[in-house]
ZADO-1210 file (C-alpha; in nm, 4 decimals, padded with zeros to 6 digits):
<atoms>
<atom x="-03.5415" y="18.8247" z="05.4669" code="UNK" pos="1"/>
<atom x="-03.4174" y="18.9482" z="05.1120" code="UNK" pos="2"/>
<atom x="-03.6207" y="18.8524" z="04.8947" code="UNK" pos="3"/>
<atom x="-03.9474" y="18.9731" z="05.0647" code="UNK" pos="4"/>
<atom x="-03.7781" y="19.3241" z="05.0741" code="UNK" pos="5"/>
<atom x="-03.6653" y="19.3096" z="04.7197" code="UNK" pos="6"/>
<atom x="-04.0168" y="19.1653" z="04.5868" code="UNK" pos="7"/>
<atom x="-04.1644" y="19.4845" z="04.8155" code="UNK" pos="8"/>
<atom x="-03.9327" y="19.6778" z="04.6528" code="UNK" pos="9"/>
<atom x="-04.0927" y="19.5935" z="04.2688" code="UNK" pos="10"/>
<atom x="-04.3860" y="19.6196" z="04.4059" code="UNK" pos="11"/>
<atom x="-04.3710" y="19.9661" z="04.3908" code="UNK" pos="12"/>
<atom x="-04.1038" y="19.9934" z="04.1280" code="UNK" pos="13"/>
<atom x="-04.3803" y="19.8128" z="03.9272" code="UNK" pos="14"/>
<atom x="-04.6361" y="20.0906" z="03.9721" code="UNK" pos="15"/>
<atom x="-04.4570" y="20.3564" z="03.9176" code="UNK" pos="16"/>
<atom x="-04.3799" y="20.1873" z="03.5746" code="UNK" pos="17"/>
<atom x="-04.7060" y="20.1140" z="03.5331" code="UNK" pos="18"/>
<atom x="-04.8883" y="20.4336" z="03.5737" code="UNK" pos="19"/>
<atom x="-05.2657" y="20.2320" z="03.6019" code="UNK" pos="20"/>
<atom x="-05.4340" y="20.0036" z="03.8330" code="UNK" pos="21"/>
<atom x="-05.3144" y="19.6961" z="03.8129" code="UNK" pos="22"/>
<atom x="-05.5141" y="19.3641" z="03.9266" code="UNK" pos="23"/>
<atom x="-05.3296" y="19.1066" z="04.1920" code="UNK" pos="24"/>
<atom x="-05.2933" y="18.8540" z="03.8813" code="UNK" pos="25"/>
<atom x="-05.2018" y="19.1780" z="03.6371" code="UNK" pos="26"/>
<atom x="-04.8351" y="19.1592" z="03.9086" code="UNK" pos="27"/>
<atom x="-04.8004" y="18.8451" z="03.9267" code="UNK" pos="28"/>
<atom x="-04.7879" y="18.8212" z="03.5766" code="UNK" pos="29"/>
<atom x="-04.5583" y="19.1326" z="03.5290" code="UNK" pos="30"/>
<atom x="-04.2887" y="19.0604" z="03.8154" code="UNK" pos="31"/>
<atom x="-04.2469" y="18.6301" z="03.7402" code="UNK" pos="32"/>
<atom x="-04.3602" y="18.5958" z="04.1089" code="UNK" pos="33"/>
<atom x="-04.6241" y="18.2811" z="04.2168" code="UNK" pos="34"/>
<atom x="-04.9827" y="18.4223" z="04.2321" code="UNK" pos="35"/>
<atom x="-04.9789" y="18.2700" z="04.6359" code="UNK" pos="36"/>
<atom x="-04.6724" y="18.4964" z="04.6799" code="UNK" pos="37"/>
<atom x="-04.8612" y="18.7976" z="04.5059" code="UNK" pos="38"/>
<atom x="-05.1429" y="18.8181" z="04.6979" code="UNK" pos="39"/>
<atom x="-04.9223" y="18.8050" z="05.0633" code="UNK" pos="40"/>
<atom x="-04.7153" y="19.0730" z="04.9607" code="UNK" pos="41"/>
<atom x="-04.9875" y="19.2891" z="04.8327" code="UNK" pos="42"/>
<atom x="-05.2200" y="19.1576" z="05.1578" code="UNK" pos="43"/>
<atom x="-04.8739" y="19.3220" z="05.4603" code="UNK" pos="44"/>
<atom x="-04.9117" y="19.6589" z="05.2301" code="UNK" pos="45"/>
<atom x="-05.2829" y="19.6826" z="05.2626" code="UNK" pos="46"/>
<atom x="-05.2997" y="19.6451" z="05.5855" code="UNK" pos="47"/>
<atom x="-04.9572" y="19.8814" z="05.6345" code="UNK" pos="48"/>
<atom x="-05.1614" y="20.0831" z="05.4346" code="UNK" pos="49"/>
<atom x="-04.9393" y="20.1484" z="05.1240" code="UNK" pos="50"/>
<atom x="-05.1559" y="20.0363" z="04.8899" code="UNK" pos="51"/>
<atom x="-05.5711" y="19.9689" z="04.7851" code="UNK" pos="52"/>
<atom x="-05.7872" y="19.8319" z="04.6929" code="UNK" pos="53"/>
<atom x="-06.0239" y="20.0901" z="04.3817" code="UNK" pos="54"/>
<atom x="-06.3279" y="19.8686" z="04.4523" code="UNK" pos="55"/>
<atom x="-06.3703" y="19.5096" z="04.3889" code="UNK" pos="56"/>
<atom x="-06.2122" y="19.3686" z="04.1080" code="UNK" pos="57"/>
<atom x="-06.1527" y="19.7036" z="03.9717" code="UNK" pos="58"/>
<atom x="-05.7207" y="19.6206" z="04.0934" code="UNK" pos="59"/>
<atom x="-05.4889" y="19.7274" z="04.3080" code="UNK" pos="60"/>
<atom x="-05.2893" y="20.1494" z="04.3197" code="UNK" pos="61"/>
<atom x="-05.1094" y="20.2757" z="04.5818" code="UNK" pos="62"/>
<atom x="-05.1638" y="20.4926" z="04.8504" code="UNK" pos="63"/>
<atom x="-04.9940" y="20.8482" z="04.9560" code="UNK" pos="64"/>
<atom x="-04.8228" y="20.6365" z="05.2355" code="UNK" pos="65"/>
<atom x="-04.4741" y="20.5854" z="05.0822" code="UNK" pos="66"/>
<atom x="-04.4735" y="20.9742" z="04.9227" code="UNK" pos="67"/>
<atom x="-04.5755" y="21.0740" z="05.2906" code="UNK" pos="68"/>
<atom x="-04.3016" y="20.9517" z="05.4312" code="UNK" pos="69"/>
<atom x="-04.0468" y="20.9552" z="05.1881" code="UNK" pos="70"/>
<atom x="-04.1233" y="21.3232" z="05.2080" code="UNK" pos="71"/>
<atom x="-04.0638" y="21.3288" z="05.5810" code="UNK" pos="72"/>
<atom x="-03.7227" y="21.1311" z="05.5136" code="UNK" pos="73"/>
<atom x="-03.5583" y="21.3441" z="05.2316" code="UNK" pos="74"/>
<atom x="-03.6628" y="21.6788" z="05.4338" code="UNK" pos="75"/>
<atom x="-03.3989" y="21.5494" z="05.7266" code="UNK" pos="76"/>
<atom x="-03.1276" y="21.4030" z="05.5136" code="UNK" pos="77"/>
<atom x="-02.8938" y="21.7254" z="05.6747" code="UNK" pos="78"/>
<atom x="-02.6274" y="21.6790" z="05.3373" code="UNK" pos="79"/>
<atom x="-02.9673" y="21.7519" z="05.1526" code="UNK" pos="80"/>
<atom x="-03.0179" y="22.0199" z="05.2965" code="UNK" pos="81"/>
<atom x="-02.6576" y="22.1907" z="05.3007" code="UNK" pos="82"/>
<atom x="-02.7183" y="22.0769" z="04.8924" code="UNK" pos="83"/>
<atom x="-02.9995" y="22.1992" z="04.8031" code="UNK" pos="84"/>
<atom x="-02.9364" y="22.5585" z="04.8442" code="UNK" pos="85"/>
<atom x="-02.6062" y="22.4825" z="04.6834" code="UNK" pos="86"/>
<atom x="-02.7174" y="22.3113" z="04.4075" code="UNK" pos="87"/>
<atom x="-02.9876" y="22.5817" z="04.3169" code="UNK" pos="88"/>
<atom x="-02.7251" y="22.8421" z="04.3029" code="UNK" pos="89"/>
<atom x="-02.4825" y="22.6090" z="04.0998" code="UNK" pos="90"/>
<atom x="-02.7798" y="22.5763" z="03.8783" code="UNK" pos="91"/>
<atom x="-02.9175" y="22.9303" z="03.8495" code="UNK" pos="92"/>
<atom x="-02.5321" y="23.0749" z="03.7503" code="UNK" pos="93"/>
<atom x="-02.4299" y="22.7760" z="03.4994" code="UNK" pos="94"/>
<atom x="-02.7803" y="22.7359" z="03.3170" code="UNK" pos="95"/>
<atom x="-02.7781" y="22.3565" z="03.3284" code="UNK" pos="96"/>
<atom x="-02.9001" y="22.0440" z="03.5069" code="UNK" pos="97"/>
<atom x="-02.7154" y="21.9506" z="03.8090" code="UNK" pos="98"/>
<atom x="-02.6720" y="21.6487" z="03.9937" code="UNK" pos="99"/>
<atom x="-02.6211" y="21.4717" z="04.2705" code="UNK" pos="100"/>
<atom x="-02.4746" y="21.1341" z="04.3002" code="UNK" pos="101"/>
<atom x="-02.4009" y="20.9065" z="04.5755" code="UNK" pos="102"/>
<atom x="-02.1042" y="20.6469" z="04.5893" code="UNK" pos="103"/>
<atom x="-02.1618" y="20.2796" z="04.7671" code="UNK" pos="104"/>
<atom x="-01.8940" y="20.0601" z="04.6342" code="UNK" pos="105"/>
<atom x="-01.8583" y="20.1247" z="04.3200" code="UNK" pos="106"/>
<atom x="-02.1696" y="20.1986" z="04.2505" code="UNK" pos="107"/>
<atom x="-02.3668" y="20.5898" z="04.2215" code="UNK" pos="108"/>
<atom x="-02.6956" y="20.6416" z="04.2140" code="UNK" pos="109"/>
<atom x="-02.8132" y="21.0313" z="04.1923" code="UNK" pos="110"/>
<atom x="-02.9689" y="21.1416" z="04.5164" code="UNK" pos="111"/>
<atom x="-03.0219" y="21.4775" z="04.3734" code="UNK" pos="112"/>
<atom x="-03.1709" y="21.6649" z="04.0322" code="UNK" pos="113"/>
<atom x="-03.1353" y="22.0092" z="03.9374" code="UNK" pos="114"/>
<atom x="-03.2875" y="21.9854" z="03.5587" code="UNK" pos="115"/>
<atom x="-03.2446" y="22.2898" z="03.3091" code="UNK" pos="116"/>
<atom x="-03.4938" y="22.4693" z="03.1782" code="UNK" pos="117"/>
<atom x="-03.3777" y="22.4707" z="02.8363" code="UNK" pos="118"/>
<atom x="-03.6456" y="22.2488" z="02.6215" code="UNK" pos="119"/>
<atom x="-03.3135" y="22.0806" z="02.4623" code="UNK" pos="120"/>
<atom x="-03.1585" y="21.9587" z="02.8313" code="UNK" pos="121"/>
<atom x="-02.9526" y="21.6439" z="02.9807" code="UNK" pos="122"/>
<atom x="-03.2460" y="21.4344" z="03.2232" code="UNK" pos="123"/>
<atom x="-03.2317" y="21.2002" z="03.4735" code="UNK" pos="124"/>
<atom x="-03.4324" y="21.1068" z="03.7490" code="UNK" pos="125"/>
<atom x="-03.3332" y="21.0577" z="04.1137" code="UNK" pos="126"/>
<atom x="-03.2395" y="20.7198" z="04.2268" code="UNK" pos="127"/>
<atom x="-03.1294" y="20.6699" z="03.8477" code="UNK" pos="128"/>
<atom x="-02.7443" y="20.4380" z="03.8723" code="UNK" pos="129"/>
<atom x="-02.4527" y="20.6507" z="03.6541" code="UNK" pos="130"/>
<atom x="-02.4371" y="20.4167" z="03.3250" code="UNK" pos="131"/>
<atom x="-02.0770" y="20.4007" z="03.2614" code="UNK" pos="132"/>
<atom x="-01.7655" y="20.3748" z="03.5407" code="UNK" pos="133"/>
<atom x="-01.5667" y="20.4796" z="03.1852" code="UNK" pos="134"/>
<atom x="-01.7776" y="20.7071" z="02.9110" code="UNK" pos="135"/>
<atom x="-01.9314" y="20.9324" z="03.2240" code="UNK" pos="136"/>
<atom x="-01.7723" y="21.2610" z="03.4242" code="UNK" pos="137"/>
<atom x="-01.9112" y="21.1004" z="03.6774" code="UNK" pos="138"/>
<atom x="-01.7622" y="20.8133" z="03.6176" code="UNK" pos="139"/>
<atom x="-01.4455" y="20.9000" z="03.6259" code="UNK" pos="140"/>
<atom x="-01.4439" y="21.0612" z="03.9698" code="UNK" pos="141"/>
<atom x="-01.5600" y="20.7273" z="04.0943" code="UNK" pos="142"/>
<atom x="-01.2651" y="20.5962" z="03.9585" code="UNK" pos="143"/>
<atom x="-01.0033" y="20.9204" z="04.0275" code="UNK" pos="144"/>
<atom x="-01.0947" y="20.7819" z="04.4485" code="UNK" pos="145"/>
<atom x="-00.9675" y="20.5162" z="04.5007" code="UNK" pos="146"/>
<atom x="-00.6143" y="20.4634" z="04.5851" code="UNK" pos="147"/>
<atom x="-00.4146" y="20.3425" z="04.2994" code="UNK" pos="148"/>
<atom x="-00.4500" y="19.9862" z="04.3699" code="UNK" pos="149"/>
<atom x="-00.7910" y="19.9737" z="04.3414" code="UNK" pos="150"/>
<atom x="-00.8551" y="20.1632" z="04.0577" code="UNK" pos="151"/>
<atom x="-00.5876" y="19.9136" z="03.8381" code="UNK" pos="152"/>
<atom x="-00.8104" y="19.6000" z="03.9927" code="UNK" pos="153"/>
<atom x="-01.0998" y="19.7922" z="03.8539" code="UNK" pos="154"/>
<atom x="-00.9964" y="19.9367" z="03.5413" code="UNK" pos="155"/>
<atom x="-00.8578" y="19.5958" z="03.4494" code="UNK" pos="156"/>
<atom x="-01.2476" y="19.3996" z="03.4959" code="UNK" pos="157"/>
<atom x="-01.4078" y="19.6792" z="03.2916" code="UNK" pos="158"/>
<atom x="-01.5310" y="19.6114" z="02.9758" code="UNK" pos="159"/>
<atom x="-01.4762" y="19.9161" z="02.7515" code="UNK" pos="160"/>
<atom x="-01.7742" y="19.9593" z="02.5822" code="UNK" pos="161"/>
<atom x="-01.8756" y="20.1862" z="02.2257" code="UNK" pos="162"/>
<atom x="-02.1487" y="20.4040" z="02.3033" code="UNK" pos="163"/>
<atom x="-01.9919" y="20.7248" z="02.0649" code="UNK" pos="164"/>
<atom x="-01.7428" y="20.6843" z="01.7835" code="UNK" pos="165"/>
<atom x="-01.4992" y="20.8872" z="02.0580" code="UNK" pos="166"/>
<atom x="-01.5183" y="20.6217" z="02.3902" code="UNK" pos="167"/>
<atom x="-01.2428" y="20.6019" z="02.5096" code="UNK" pos="168"/>
<atom x="-01.2112" y="20.2104" z="02.4844" code="UNK" pos="169"/>
<atom x="-00.7913" y="20.1687" z="02.4980" code="UNK" pos="170"/>
<atom x="-00.7326" y="20.1272" z="02.9301" code="UNK" pos="171"/>
<atom x="-00.4635" y="20.3210" z="02.8760" code="UNK" pos="172"/>
<atom x="-00.5750" y="20.6187" z="02.7290" code="UNK" pos="173"/>
<atom x="-00.8335" y="20.5634" z="03.0354" code="UNK" pos="174"/>
<atom x="-00.5769" y="20.5902" z="03.2905" code="UNK" pos="175"/>
<atom x="-00.3929" y="20.8856" z="03.0924" code="UNK" pos="176"/>
<atom x="-00.7372" y="21.0809" z="03.1595" code="UNK" pos="177"/>
<atom x="-00.8198" y="20.9874" z="03.5056" code="UNK" pos="178"/>
<atom x="-00.4536" y="21.0770" z="03.5475" code="UNK" pos="179"/>
<atom x="-00.5327" y="21.4146" z="03.3568" code="UNK" pos="180"/>
<atom x="-00.8420" y="21.4018" z="03.5516" code="UNK" pos="181"/>
<atom x="-00.7244" y="21.3713" z="03.9184" code="UNK" pos="182"/>
<atom x="-00.4785" y="21.6249" z="03.8395" code="UNK" pos="183"/>
<atom x="-00.6875" y="21.9093" z="03.7784" code="UNK" pos="184"/>
<atom x="-00.9755" y="21.8342" z="03.9704" code="UNK" pos="185"/>
<atom x="-01.2686" y="21.7621" z="03.7662" code="UNK" pos="186"/>
<atom x="-01.3606" y="21.5624" z="03.5127" code="UNK" pos="187"/>
<atom x="-01.4427" y="21.5633" z="03.1539" code="UNK" pos="188"/>
<atom x="-01.7127" y="21.3584" z="02.9466" code="UNK" pos="189"/>
<atom x="-01.6815" y="21.5150" z="02.6332" code="UNK" pos="190"/>
<atom x="-02.0043" y="21.2979" z="02.3853" code="UNK" pos="191"/>
<atom x="-01.8266" y="20.9639" z="02.5408" code="UNK" pos="192"/>
<atom x="-02.1697" y="20.8549" z="02.6678" code="UNK" pos="193"/>
<atom x="-02.3628" y="21.0666" z="02.3896" code="UNK" pos="194"/>
<atom x="-02.3845" y="21.2274" z="02.1148" code="UNK" pos="195"/>
<atom x="-02.4039" y="21.6193" z="02.1644" code="UNK" pos="196"/>
<atom x="-02.4295" y="21.5538" z="02.5405" code="UNK" pos="197"/>
<atom x="-02.1018" y="21.6985" z="02.7281" code="UNK" pos="198"/>
<atom x="-02.1134" y="21.6528" z="03.1401" code="UNK" pos="199"/>
<atom x="-01.8801" y="21.8016" z="03.3974" code="UNK" pos="200"/>
<atom x="-01.7643" y="21.6601" z="03.7424" code="UNK" pos="201"/>
<atom x="-01.6199" y="21.6903" z="04.1331" code="UNK" pos="202"/>
<atom x="-01.6325" y="21.5005" z="04.3977" code="UNK" pos="203"/>
<atom x="-01.6260" y="21.5471" z="04.7846" code="UNK" pos="204"/>
<atom x="-01.6317" y="21.3797" z="05.0660" code="UNK" pos="205"/>
<atom x="-01.8691" y="21.3810" z="05.3566" code="UNK" pos="206"/>
<atom x="-01.8726" y="21.1945" z="05.6742" code="UNK" pos="207"/>
<atom x="-01.6223" y="20.9019" z="05.4865" code="UNK" pos="208"/>
<atom x="-01.8476" y="20.9070" z="05.1895" code="UNK" pos="209"/>
<atom x="-01.7783" y="21.0115" z="04.8274" code="UNK" pos="210"/>
<atom x="-02.0540" y="21.2554" z="04.6175" code="UNK" pos="211"/>
<atom x="-02.0153" y="21.3286" z="04.2822" code="UNK" pos="212"/>
<atom x="-02.1724" y="21.6687" z="04.1450" code="UNK" pos="213"/>
<atom x="-02.2398" y="21.6758" z="03.7706" code="UNK" pos="214"/>
<atom x="-02.2710" y="21.9874" z="03.5687" code="UNK" pos="215"/>
<atom x="-02.4546" y="21.8293" z="03.2142" code="UNK" pos="216"/>
<atom x="-02.6810" y="21.9356" z="02.9170" code="UNK" pos="217"/>
<atom x="-02.6039" y="21.9588" z="02.4620" code="UNK" pos="218"/>
<atom x="-02.1716" y="22.0547" z="02.3958" code="UNK" pos="219"/>
<atom x="-02.2976" y="22.3536" z="02.2510" code="UNK" pos="220"/>
<atom x="-02.4071" y="22.4960" z="02.5250" code="UNK" pos="221"/>
<atom x="-02.1583" y="22.3451" z="02.8305" code="UNK" pos="222"/>
<atom x="-01.8186" y="22.3651" z="02.5911" code="UNK" pos="223"/>
<atom x="-01.9180" y="22.8001" z="02.5162" code="UNK" pos="224"/>
<atom x="-01.9345" y="22.8034" z="02.8925" code="UNK" pos="225"/>
<atom x="-01.6619" y="22.5537" z="03.0442" code="UNK" pos="226"/>
<atom x="-01.3999" y="22.7725" z="03.2458" code="UNK" pos="227"/>
<atom x="-01.6912" y="22.9386" z="03.4084" code="UNK" pos="228"/>
<atom x="-01.9117" y="22.5979" z="03.4758" code="UNK" pos="229"/>
<atom x="-01.6004" y="22.4332" z="03.6334" code="UNK" pos="230"/>
<atom x="-01.4947" y="22.7431" z="03.8835" code="UNK" pos="231"/>
<atom x="-01.8483" y="22.6956" z="03.9864" code="UNK" pos="232"/>
<atom x="-01.8512" y="22.3354" z="04.0333" code="UNK" pos="233"/>
<atom x="-01.5792" y="22.3395" z="04.1854" code="UNK" pos="234"/>
<atom x="-01.6318" y="22.6134" z="04.4746" code="UNK" pos="235"/>
<atom x="-01.9351" y="22.4234" z="04.5169" code="UNK" pos="236"/>
<atom x="-01.7569" y="22.0701" z="04.6217" code="UNK" pos="237"/>
<atom x="-01.5776" y="22.2502" z="04.8228" code="UNK" pos="238"/>
<atom x="-01.8020" y="22.4007" z="05.0424" code="UNK" pos="239"/>
<atom x="-02.0257" y="22.1224" z="05.0313" code="UNK" pos="240"/>
<atom x="-01.7317" y="21.9211" z="05.2374" code="UNK" pos="241"/>
<atom x="-01.6348" y="22.1779" z="05.4700" code="UNK" pos="242"/>
</atoms>
């Protein structure tokens, strides 16, 4: 059953990536699956109204049905309904991109993003995963949420790849960085994942699930208003945790 679900999701992700009509053989080739298996999934999606054939041998493309379902789900998500207004206000206040990520075990995925209007800005998409547990402020927030034993186990398994000259690649330094961040209540990525990028994160729990809120932008802008961003960020997390 899980393979069928994976293949169904692969179909939609492929169309999102290709942004064009695709033939049966193209879908099978791009996904690396047998044509017969591809045909079965494709026909099921056509029957349910999620994909249609433009014309005979003209290729296939998704209908708007999936979008309509996703829109109905998102529009009634209890946290996102609350977060929408709070994140809009935060984004206006700080003038930078604001992103909300949800934790699942040791992974973080973005569930809402409010991009800034600046030409040069931090950009992620809903559904993207957080790049690193140790070189991003959101990842550090997730590490900081763990108890000492669990955090030590995770850090012990991490391979600290160097993304920039200032990426923390020493595990003792990482431990110290997380401990300091836990004390002050917010987490910093100062060009550790990408040059001239600065991100600030704080976390909160809602219905026993960890969420991480991040403000991100070029270091030249974020560093000049860091204190104001931190105050607004921490207060927004406090409001969302209530």
